C-alpha positions as CSV (number, residue, x, y, z in Angstrom):
1,M,88.9,-85.5,105.4
2,S,87.2,-86.3,102.1
3,E,84.7,-89.0,101.3
4,Q,83.0,-90.2,98.2
5,Q,79.6,-88.7,97.5
6,N,77.1,-89.4,94.8
7,P,74.9,-86.3,94.8
8,Q,71.7,-86.5,92.8
9,S,70.6,-83.4,91.0
10,P,67.2,-82.2,92.5
11,Q,64.3,-80.9,90.5
12,N,64.9,-77.2,89.5
13,P,63.3,-75.1,92.3
14,Q,63.3,-72.1,90.0
15,S,61.2,-71.2,87.0
16,P,61.9,-73.5,83.9
17,S,63.0,-70.3,82.1
18,R,65.8,-69.7,84.5
19,R,69.2,-70.2,82.6
20,V,71.2,-71.6,85.5
21,I,73.5,-74.6,84.7
22,L,75.8,-74.7,87.7
23,R,78.4,-77.4,87.7
24,G,80.9,-78.4,90.4
25,A,81.2,-80.2,93.7
26,V,83.3,-80.7,96.7
27,A,82.5,-83.8,98.7
28,T,83.9,-83.4,102.2
29,S,83.2,-85.1,105.4
30,A,79.6,-84.6,106.6
31,A,80.8,-84.3,110.1
32,L,83.4,-81.6,109.3
33,A,81.2,-80.2,106.6
34,V,83.5,-78.0,104.5
35,G,87.1,-79.1,104.2
36,T,90.3,-77.5,103.0
37,T,90.5,-79.7,100.0
38,A,88.2,-80.0,97.0
39,G,86.9,-83.6,97.4
40,T,85.7,-86.1,94.9
41,A,82.3,-86.5,93.4
42,T,80.5,-88.9,91.1
43,A,78.0,-87.4,88.7
44,S,76.6,-87.4,85.2
45,A,79.2,-87.5,82.5
46,A,77.2,-84.9,80.6
47,T,78.7,-82.0,82.5
48,P,82.2,-80.7,82.1
49,G,84.6,-82.9,84.1
50,G,81.6,-85.1,85.2
51,F,80.6,-82.8,88.0
52,P,76.9,-82.5,89.0
53,D,74.6,-79.6,88.1
54,Y,73.8,-77.0,90.7
55,R,70.9,-74.5,90.9
56,Y,70.5,-71.3,92.6
57,V,68.7,-71.6,96.0
58,K,68.7,-68.2,97.7
59,T,70.7,-65.1,98.5
60,L,72.7,-65.4,101.8
61,L,74.1,-61.9,102.3
62,T,73.0,-58.5,100.9
63,P,75.3,-55.5,101.6
64,S,72.4,-53.2,102.6
65,Q,71.3,-55.5,105.3
66,L,74.7,-55.7,107.0
67,A,75.8,-53.5,110.0
68,Y,79.4,-53.3,108.7
69,N,78.8,-51.9,105.2
70,P,81.3,-49.2,104.4
71,T,81.1,-49.4,100.6
72,G,77.7,-51.0,99.7
73,E,79.5,-54.1,98.2
74,I,80.8,-57.5,99.2
75,I,82.9,-60.1,97.4
76,F,84.7,-63.4,97.6
77,P,82.8,-65.7,99.9
78,C,84.6,-68.7,101.7
79,I,82.4,-71.3,103.5
80,R,84.0,-73.4,106.2
81,G,82.7,-76.0,108.6
82,T,83.6,-75.8,112.3
83,V,82.4,-79.1,113.7
84,G,85.2,-81.2,115.1
85,R,87.6,-78.3,114.6
86,L,86.7,-75.3,116.8
87,T,85.7,-75.3,120.5
88,A,82.3,-73.7,121.1
89,P,82.0,-72.1,117.6
90,L,79.2,-69.6,116.9
91,G,77.7,-71.9,114.3
92,R,78.3,-75.1,112.4
93,Y,79.5,-73.0,109.4
94,Y,81.6,-69.8,109.1
95,L,81.1,-67.7,106.0
96,Y,84.0,-65.3,105.4
97,Y,83.6,-62.4,102.9
98,A,84.7,-58.8,102.5
99,P,84.0,-55.5,100.8
100,H,86.7,-54.8,98.2
101,D,86.8,-51.0,98.0
102,A,88.7,-49.1,100.6
103,P,88.6,-49.7,103.5
104,G,87.5,-53.3,102.8
105,G,87.8,-55.5,105.9
106,V,87.6,-59.3,106.3
107,C,84.2,-60.2,107.7
108,L,82.5,-63.2,109.2
109,A,78.9,-64.5,109.3
110,Y,77.9,-67.8,111.0
111,G,75.0,-70.2,110.8
112,D,74.1,-73.9,111.2
113,H,73.3,-74.6,107.6
114,I,75.0,-73.7,104.3
115,E,71.6,-72.5,103.0
116,G,71.5,-70.2,106.0
117,P,70.3,-68.1,107.6
118,F,73.6,-66.5,108.5
119,T,74.2,-64.0,111.3
120,E,76.7,-61.2,110.9
121,Y,79.4,-61.3,113.5
122,A,79.0,-58.2,115.7
123,G,82.7,-57.5,115.8
124,N,83.3,-57.2,112.0
125,P,85.7,-56.7,110.5
126,V,87.8,-59.4,112.1
127,V,90.8,-58.1,110.0
128,S,91.1,-54.5,109.0
129,R,93.3,-52.5,106.7
130,T,95.6,-51.4,109.5
131,W,97.4,-54.0,111.6
132,S,100.2,-52.4,113.6
133,P,103.1,-53.0,113.2
134,H,102.6,-55.3,110.3
135,Y,101.0,-53.1,107.7
136,S,98.8,-50.1,106.9
137,V,97.1,-50.3,103.5
138,S,94.1,-48.8,101.7
139,H,92.1,-52.0,101.9
140,V,92.1,-55.7,102.7
141,S,89.9,-58.2,101.0
142,S,89.4,-61.6,99.4
143,P,89.5,-63.8,102.5
144,H,90.2,-67.5,102.0
145,V,90.4,-69.8,105.0
146,I,91.7,-73.4,105.3
147,W,91.7,-75.7,108.3
148,V,95.3,-76.9,109.0
149,E,95.0,-80.1,110.9
150,G,98.6,-80.2,112.1
151,A,98.3,-76.8,113.7
152,K,94.7,-77.1,114.7
153,E,94.2,-73.6,113.3
154,M,92.2,-71.7,110.7
155,W,94.6,-70.1,108.3
156,L,93.4,-66.9,106.5
157,Y,94.8,-65.7,103.3
158,F,93.8,-62.2,102.2
159,H,95.1,-59.4,100.0
160,G,96.0,-55.8,100.7
161,E,97.1,-54.0,98.5
162,N,96.4,-55.9,95.3
163,T,100.1,-56.5,95.1
164,T,100.3,-58.5,98.3
165,T,98.7,-61.7,99.7
166,R,99.1,-62.2,103.5
167,L,98.6,-65.0,106.0
168,A,97.0,-64.8,109.5
169,R,96.2,-67.7,111.8
170,S,93.5,-68.4,114.4
171,K,92.5,-71.0,116.9
172,D,88.8,-69.9,116.9
173,G,88.3,-68.6,113.4
174,I,87.5,-65.1,114.8
175,H,90.7,-63.7,116.5
176,F,93.7,-63.9,114.2
177,T,97.4,-63.6,114.7
178,Y,99.4,-62.1,111.9
179,D,101.9,-64.4,110.3
180,K,103.6,-63.1,107.1
181,V,103.4,-62.1,103.4
182,V,103.1,-65.3,101.3
183,L,102.8,-63.8,97.8
184,S,103.7,-60.5,96.2
185,T,104.4,-59.1,92.7
186,S,108.1,-59.2,93.5
187,M,107.9,-63.0,93.4
188,L,106.6,-63.0,89.8
189,P,108.2,-61.7,86.6
190,S,109.0,-58.1,86.0
191,G,105.9,-56.2,84.9
192,T,103.5,-58.0,87.2
193,T,101.2,-55.5,88.8
194,E,98.7,-57.6,90.8
195,T,98.9,-60.9,92.8
196,S,95.6,-61.3,94.7
197,Y,92.4,-63.2,95.2
198,A,94.4,-66.3,96.3
199,R,92.9,-69.6,97.4
200,V,94.9,-72.4,99.0
201,F,94.1,-76.1,98.9
202,A,95.7,-79.3,100.3
203,H,96.9,-81.1,97.3
204,E,99.8,-83.6,96.9
205,L,102.5,-82.8,94.3
206,P,105.2,-85.4,95.1
207,A,107.5,-84.3,92.3
208,K,107.6,-80.8,94.0
209,N,107.6,-82.1,97.6
210,A,104.4,-80.1,98.0
211,H,101.3,-80.7,100.0
212,F,99.5,-77.5,99.1
213,V,98.8,-75.5,96.0
214,M,97.8,-71.8,95.7
215,L,95.7,-70.4,92.9
216,F,95.5,-66.6,92.4
217,M,94.8,-63.9,90.0
218,L,97.7,-62.1,88.4
219,N,97.9,-59.0,86.3
220,N,100.7,-57.2,84.4
221,T,101.2,-54.0,82.4
222,T,98.9,-55.3,79.6
223,N,96.1,-55.1,82.1
224,H,94.6,-58.5,81.3
225,R,94.2,-60.9,84.2
226,D,95.3,-64.5,84.2
227,I,95.4,-67.4,86.8
228,G,98.7,-68.0,88.5
229,W,99.7,-70.8,90.8
230,G,102.3,-72.0,93.3
231,W,103.1,-74.9,95.6
232,S,104.3,-75.4,99.1
233,A,105.2,-78.1,101.6
234,D,103.8,-76.1,104.6
235,A,101.3,-73.6,103.2
236,R,103.6,-70.8,104.5
237,N,106.6,-70.8,102.2
238,W,105.8,-70.9,98.5
239,T,107.3,-71.4,95.1
240,F,105.5,-69.8,92.2
241,S,105.3,-70.7,88.6
242,Q,106.7,-67.9,86.5
243,T,104.1,-68.5,83.8
244,P,100.3,-68.4,84.1
245,L,98.4,-71.6,84.8
246,I,95.5,-70.3,82.7
247,R,95.7,-67.3,80.4
248,H,92.8,-65.1,79.5
249,T,93.4,-65.8,75.8
250,D,93.0,-69.5,76.4
251,V,89.3,-69.1,76.9
252,G,88.6,-66.0,74.8
253,A,88.2,-63.6,77.7
254,G,89.6,-60.2,78.6
255,D,90.2,-61.2,82.2
256,V,89.9,-64.4,84.3
257,G,89.9,-64.7,88.1
258,G,88.4,-66.1,91.2
259,P,90.0,-69.6,90.8
260,H,89.0,-72.7,92.8
261,L,90.4,-76.2,92.8
262,L,88.2,-79.3,92.4
263,T,89.4,-82.9,92.2
264,R,87.6,-86.0,90.8
265,D,88.7,-89.5,89.8
266,G,92.4,-88.8,90.2
267,S,92.4,-85.5,88.3
268,A,92.4,-81.9,89.2
269,Y,90.3,-79.1,87.8
270,V,90.3,-75.3,88.1
271,T,87.1,-73.3,88.0
272,Y,87.3,-69.5,87.5
273,N,85.2,-66.6,86.4
274,K,85.2,-64.8,83.0
275,D,84.8,-61.1,82.8
276,K,81.2,-60.0,82.1
277,A,82.2,-58.5,78.7
278,H,83.0,-62.0,77.5
279,G,80.1,-63.9,79.1
280,G,80.4,-63.5,82.9
281,D,80.2,-67.3,83.4
282,L,82.3,-69.7,85.4
283,M,84.7,-71.8,83.3
284,I,86.5,-75.1,84.0
285,T,89.9,-76.3,82.9
286,E,91.3,-79.8,83.7
287,V,94.9,-79.4,84.9
288,G,95.6,-83.0,85.9
289,N,96.6,-84.3,89.3
290,D,100.2,-83.1,88.7
291,F,99.0,-79.8,87.0
292,S,100.6,-80.8,83.7
293,L,97.4,-80.6,81.6
294,R,95.7,-77.6,80.1
295,K,92.4,-79.0,78.9
296,H,89.8,-76.2,78.7
297,L,86.4,-77.8,79.1
298,G,84.2,-74.7,78.6
299,V,81.4,-73.3,80.7
300,F,81.1,-74.7,84.2
301,F,78.3,-72.3,85.3
302,N,76.1,-70.4,82.9
303,S,75.2,-67.4,84.9
304,S,71.6,-66.2,84.6
305,D,70.8,-63.1,82.6
306,G,68.1,-62.1,85.2
307,A,68.2,-61.8,89.0
308,P,70.1,-62.6,91.0
309,D,73.2,-63.1,88.7
310,N,72.4,-60.4,86.1
311,G,74.9,-62.1,83.8
312,R,77.8,-62.5,86.2
313,S,78.8,-65.1,88.7
314,A,82.2,-65.3,90.3
315,A,84.6,-66.5,93.1
316,P,82.9,-69.9,94.0
317,S,83.5,-71.7,97.3
318,F,82.3,-75.3,97.6
319,G,81.2,-77.6,100.4
320,T,78.7,-80.3,101.4
321,E,76.2,-80.7,104.2
322,N,74.8,-84.1,104.9
323,G,76.1,-85.3,101.6
324,V,74.4,-82.5,99.6
325,P,76.9,-80.4,97.6
326,Y,76.7,-76.6,97.6
327,M,78.4,-73.7,96.0
328,V,78.5,-70.3,97.6
329,Y,79.4,-67.5,95.1
330,E,79.3,-63.9,94.1
331,S,76.1,-63.2,92.3
332,G,75.7,-60.1,90.2
333,E,77.8,-57.3,88.8
334,R,81.2,-56.7,90.4
335,L,80.9,-54.3,93.3
336,A,77.2,-54.4,93.1
337,G,76.3,-58.0,93.8
338,K,75.4,-60.3,96.7
339,I,76.5,-63.6,98.1
340,A,74.3,-66.5,96.9
341,V,74.1,-70.3,97.4
342,A,73.4,-73.0,94.8
343,R,72.6,-76.6,95.6
344,G,73.5,-79.8,93.7
């Protein structure tokens, strides 16, 4: 599903004073647009991991402009292409997102370009906090969707409560069938209090007989969040490392979260956000194709002090359109931000 790309960084469309240095890419098939894996890219070696620079283009979604807006906040975007996958989709791209605070709710917007415009789906939320007889919780949030070619389905991972990550499946990306719990605090060491904000990627780990990896945020009684990980042969049944992949202390942060997998030149990298008290930037760590490395490369995205980031960017989701790489991300302070897009 992936293809080599050689994106060229455009001239900065913003003011020269804007402090945005966004780095990262996923090169997926232009026909399918946004894949379930983080594809390869060729770029200037001056950036961490050799990924190209990105720059803010525009805001895609603002809570106050949405019909479904129970809490005045939205988080955790996930951009996915529909071409060649779904029959009669509403648009070439589906953008999933959610409020976090109760009641939350997994939401959908659709459009024909990653730069938008996106139209809010009239039936939002597509997944709510109550799904009888499977669960009834205070909120559901953090939607991450992958295309599973073997099943010809969109698989949705989401949390609710913060202790539990669940899986639902869909043929059209809109109407979902509940599957199962895939991650909970009970699967991690005693004292774990949160296992949420999970993203799943197709990635081969032959030594573990795995074809998928999961990255997620975990917390414990110290109340400092780290990045956890697991692996799976089928994206349904998982084995989880009992130690963090990336600890907050590794990068001098109070908390880290919102991880995303990128691959390039035979190696794998994890991008993730730092808490605003320690910079509010996106960071990058090389973990190696077999996840045996821990090479912390520093700042991946230097969030702007001014609008729209206001010193914080988080939860990136990557894709390409016609060979141009994009990042869709949370822009602004947590629970007070918007969904924005940056272009390579």
